[in-house]
N, C-alpha and C positions, 0 to 999 in steps of 0.2 A: 473276609468279614468275620469269620469265627476267631481269628487271631486277635483282632481288635477287641472283640467281646471278651475273650479270655484275659487280655491285658487290662481291660477295665475292671474285671473282677479281681485281679491281683493287686490293683492299686490300693494303697492304704487310705482309709477314710480319715479325714481330719475331724475335729470337733465341730467345725463350721459346717461340714458336709452333713453330719448327723443331725445337727440342729435344723438345717434347711430341710432335710428329708422329714424330720418329725413335724415341722410346722406345716409342710405341704399335706402330710397325711392327716394331721390334726384338723386343718381347715376343711379338708374334704369330709371328715367324719362329722364335723359340726354342721356343715351344709346338709349332709345327708339326714342328720337327726332333725334339723329344722324342717326339711322337706317332708319327712315322715310325720312330724307333729302337725304340720299344716294340712297334710292329706287326711289325717285322722279327724281334724276339726271341721272339714268341709262336709256339710250335711248332704245326705242322699235322700231321695224320696223314699219315705218309710211306708206310706200308705197305711199308717197305723190308726187304730181306733182308740180314742181317749175316753175312758169310762167317765160317766157323769160324777161319780163319787171321788174322782181324783182331787177335785178342789177340797172336798171334805178331809181327805187324807192329808193334803198339804197343810190345811188349817190345824189339824190335830198334831202335826209335828212342829209347826212353827209357833203356834200360840203358847205352848208351855215354855218354850225357850224365851219368848218375849216377856211373858209374865214373870219368869224367873229372874231375868235381868232387871225388870222394874222392881221386883221385890228386893233384890240385893241393893238397889239404889236407895230404896226407902229405908232399909235397915241400916245401911252404912252412910246415910246422908250427912251426918255431922262430921264423920271422918273425911268424906270427900270434900266438903266445904273447907274444913281445916287444912287439908292438903293444899288446895288451891290458894287459900289465904297465905299460907306459909311460902308457897311457890312464888307468888306475886308480891310478897312483902306486906301483906295486910296484917292487921292486929289479930291475934288469936283470942277468942272468947273463952 
C-alpha cells in the first residue's frame, strides 16, 4: 500500500489534473462561504429590549437623507427634465 502511495506521489501532474484539483477545492470553498453567510443571517432569539426612543433615532437619521434628496431634485429639476427629454427624443426648451 505504501508503494502505491509513493508511486502516486511521484506521478507527474498534468495541467488537466491541476485544473480539476483547483475546481474541486474552489467549489468546496464557495460552498463553505455560502454556508457561513447563511448561518450568520439566521436570527437567534435575542431577548433584547428595544428602547422607545429607537423610532425617534431612526427618524432623525432617515429624515435628513430624504429631505436632502428632495432638495436636490427641486434644485436640479430643469436638468433632470432636460436629461430625460434628450434621452427619449423630446424637444429641449
